[in-house]
N, C-alpha and C positions, 0 to 999 in steps of 0.2 A: 471738292464740294460736289454733292450729288445734283444731277439735273432732273431728278424726279422726287416728288414728295408722295409717299405711299405709291399709288399706281398712276398718279397724275404727272404728265410731262410739264416741266418748268421751262427748259430750254432744249430745243432740238439740236441734233448734231450739226445740221446746216447753219444754224444760228451761232453755235459755239465757234465755228470756223471763221465767222465774219468779225466777231467782236474782239477788242483788246481786253486785257485783264481787268482794267478799271471799268470798262463798259459792261463786261460780264457781271461784275459785282453789282453794279447799279441796276442792270436789267433783271438779274435774278431776284433782287429785293422787290422790284415792282411787280414781277410775275407772281411771287409768293403772296403779295397783297391781293392781287387779282384773284388768285386761287382761293384764298380764304373768303373773300367776298362772294364768289360764285357758290361756294359750298354752303355758306351759312346765311346769306342775305339776298342773293341775286334774284331769285324768283319774285319775292315780295319783301323788300327791305323793311317796310313798316311792321311786318309780322315776323321778321327774322326767319324767313323761309327760303332755303337754298334750293339749287337745282339738283337733279339726280346725278349720280356719279357718271353716267354715260354722257349727259349733257355737259357737265363740267369738263370731262376729259376731251370731248370733241371741241369745246370752246377754246381750251388751252392750245390744242394743236393748231386750230385755224387762226387764232389771233397771233400766234407765233409766226405763222406763214404771212399774215398781214403785215407785221412789223418788218419782216425781211423784204417784202415788196416796197414798203415805204422807204427803207434805207437804200435800196439798190435801184429802184425804178422811178420813184416819185419824188422823194425829198431832194435828191441831187438836182433835179430840174427846177426846183423852186428856190434853191439857195441863191441869194444875191451876193453873199460873201464867199470867199474861197480861202479856207484856212489850210495851210500846208501841213501835211502829215507825212513824213518820210515813209516810203514803202507802201503808200496807199494812194490810189487814184481818186482824188476828191470829186472828180466828175462822175464817179461810179458808185460812191458810197457816202452816206451821211447819217450818222447815228443820232436819233432823236426819239423821244417818247411823247412829244407834243403832237397831238392829232386834232384836227379841226373838222368842221362839217365839209369843207371843200375836199379834204383828204378822203373822208368817207364816201362822198359822192363820186370821186374819181375811182375809188376801189370798186364801187358797184358797177361802173362801166367796165372795169377790168374783169369782174366776174362774168358780165354779160358776154365778153369776147371769148371766154374759155369754152372749149368743146366739152362741157359737162352736161350731165342730165339736169332736168328741171329741179329734181329733188336735191341734187348736190349743190346747185346754185342757191336754192332757198336755204339750205343748211348753212352754207358759208355766209350768206347774208345775215341770218339770225345770230350767228356767232359775233359778227362785227357790231350788230345792234346791242348785244349784251356788253361789249366792251365800251360803247358809248354810254350805255345805261350806268355802268360802273363809274365812268368818269363823271357823269352827272351827279350820282349819289355821293361819291367820295370826295370829289374835287369841285363840286358846284358848277361844273361845266353846263352850258345851255343844252337843252334837249335837242337831239338830232332828228330832223325831218328829212329823210333821204329823198333825193330826186327820183330814184328808181326803187321799186319795191318788188322783191321776188317772193312768190308764194308757191305752195305745192298743193295740187299737181300742176297748176298753170302758173308759170312764173311771169312776172312783169305786169300782172293785171292790177287795175286800180283797186284800192282798198274799198271796203264796204262803204256805201254812201247812202244818203237819204234820197228817196224818190221825191218828185215834186209834191205829191200829196202828203208825204211824210214831213217834208219841210213845213208845209202849212199846219199839219197836226202838231208838230213840235213847237212851232211859234205860238199856237193857241194853248198848248199844255203848259208853257212857261207862265201864262197868265193864271193858270189854276194851281200851280205848284205852291203848296203850303197855305193856300187861301182858306179862310174860314168866313162864316157869315158875318155881315157887318154888325157893329156894336148896337146901332139903333134899330136893327132888324130883329133883335132877340127880345123875348120876354124875360123877366127877372130870373126865372128858374133856368132857362136855357143859357142866359148870360153867366149864371153862377157855374154851370157845368163847363163852359168854355174858359172861365177863369182858372179852373183847376188845370185844364190842359195847358194854358199859357204859362201858369206858374211853373209847371214841370218843364216846359220847353225853354223858358228863359231863366230857370233856376232861381226863382225869387218867391217870397211868401205870397200866398193867394191874395191877402189883403193889400198888397202893393201893386197888383195888376191894375192898370189904368186903360182908358180908351186909346192912349198912345200906343199901347202894346198891340191893339187891334190893327192900327195903321202900320205898325212895324212888320207884322206877319203878312199883311196884304200889300207889302211895298213893291218897289219897282226894281230891286236888285236883280232877281232872276230873269224877269223879262228883258231888262236892258242888256244883260250879259249874253243871253241866248240870242236875242235879235241882232245884236252887234256881231256876234259870231256867224249867224246866218248870212249877214250882208258881207262882212269882210273876211270870212273864213278864218277867224282867229285861231291860232294854234294854242294849245294849253300853256306853253311857255309865255305867249303874249298876254293871255289873260292873267297869268301870274305876275307879269311885269306892268300891266296896264295902270296908267295914272289918270287922274281926273283931268289933267292938262291935255291929254290926248283928244278930248272931246271938243270938236269945233262945231258948235251949234249953228252959228251964222252961215257957215258954208256947207253944212250937212255932210260931215265927213269926220273920220278920225285922222289925227296927225301923229304919226309914230316916228319919233326922232331916231336917227341912225343908231345912237348908243343903246336904244331899247329894242331895236329891230332884231328878230330872231336870227336873220342872216347877217345883220350888222354891216350893211353895205350902203344903204341909202336912207334918206328920209322918205317915208311912205305916206300917202294921202288917199286911202281907199274911201270912196263915196258911200253914203248910207241912204236908205230909204227915209222918207219923211216920218214914217211911223216909228222907225227905230230911233231917229233923232228925238222925237217927242218923248219916248221912253227914257232915253239917256238924260234928257233935260230934267225930267221928273226925278230920276234917280240922283243926279248930281245935287239937286235941291234937298231931297230927302236925306242923302248921305250926310249932310251937314248937321243933322239932328242927332246923330249917334256919337256918343263919347269916344268909341273905339277908333273913329276916324280923325280925332283931333291930332293934328301934327303928323298925320299919316298920309303918304302919297298914293297908296294903292287905291285904285278905283273900286275894286271889289275885294271883300274879305269874307271868309267863311264864318260860321257861327262861333268857331273857336278862335276867331280873330287872326287867322292865318291866311296868307295868299293861297289861292286855289292851285292845286297840283293836278297832274294827270289822273291820279287815283280818285281825288275828290270830284273831279269833273266827270270821270267815268261813272261814279255813283249817281251823280246828278242826271246824266244822260239816261241811265237805267230807270230812274224815277220818272223822267219825262216820257220815256217809252211806255211805262205802266199807265201813266195818266192818259196818254194819247191812245192807249190800247193797241199799240203796234207790237206784233209778235217779235220776240227776241230770239227764237230758236234759229240756230244756224246763222246767226248774225254776230259780227265782231263789234259789239256795241261799245263805242268810245266817242269822245268829243270830236275826234278827227272825222267822224262821219259827216259832221256839219261842213267842215272845211272841204272835203272832197266832193260833196254835193254842190257847194258853191262853185268850185272849179269846173265841175262837169257841165253844169247848166250855163255858166257864164261862157264857156267855150262854145257851146251850141248856139247861144244867143248872139254873141258878139265876136266869137273867134278866139283862138288860142292866145293871141297877143293880149287881149283884154283880160282873159283869165289869169295869165301870168302876172299882170300888173295888179289886179285886184287881190291876188293871193300873196303878193310880195315875194314871189318865188323866182329865183334866178339860177341858171346853170351856165357854164361857159358857152354853150351853144345858143342860149336864148337871152343873153344879157340885153336888157333894154334900159337905156339911160334917159330916154325921153318919153313923155306921156303922149303916145301917138293914138291912143284910144281915149277920147275925151271923157271926163268925169260924168258929163250929162248922159252920154250914151250908156255908160256902165250903170248909172243910177236907174235909168229907164229899164235896162235889162233886169235889174234886181226887182223892180216892181212886177215885171212879167213873170219872173221866176217864183214869186210868192214868198 
């Protein structure tokens, strides 16, 4: 069987030497699936847009190297069981295709230790990011938020984040997003023109547009979601999973159960500002008025009745930038800008420990099982941050 498809490597010679016949069959099948996804869907799965041949070829080489590292350097150290296999040292090899966020984070540290150029490290990192993106798209794995980020030409720098002024502007822009003049503030002719707009927006006949539709478009969904993200640094995957039960109005915080946490290790209780709590309280009440939320656990859904995704949140952030008149040139505009700004300024206000807790972000070196930075201190820091 060939270890290349067209000009793309499926299995390298080094990998071929490691695997048994059965493992080779299984691994080759999975690699061909990855190759197909990279070629035809990888860049933008929603638009069926694949990567260039160069990017696909490089990704295949580097992910093959990654798996060899997992089998020989990483997975053997994590195994709790020891299955005897004659002729093979089980302490030095363990074949697996299961990769989790902890494995990815460990490999970024391995990349950092290599005597590679910044460009080479960034390229290796992006290849592994594509592998996790593939796992997310094809197997519904959770989105990977790596502990370390490599970029070119400067590796290991924080991702683009909002300045303090931009945080304030985005908070205010969320109040303007999609807003239209109040129903009672319009004369009959103006009201008629806005009915046409609302009929198109909600895909209903003009004569069925009611004052409730005015309230709907001027609702609290976008402000509550944006402000909660500004306070708690919510990842896109957390917005995707967010439930109304997370909102703890009385204690002014979110309560994120372990099973819903992106890192899936602890129950998290990030505090919120009073302003954000008020917006969430209004949204939770408003949410009950919409039929699409009947029997639905999601706290926020798009107009198309879907949970928010990274792409839909990226679009929303772009619109908030436009409303706030924040230049987007040379910026990596995404929802993660909110999260990284929260971490940056929380660290400056209250220290790294408070930032790690507020972001629900753990690594082997910084695991914190106890709340040593009180919620009150972190909430006051959020008020100072704006």
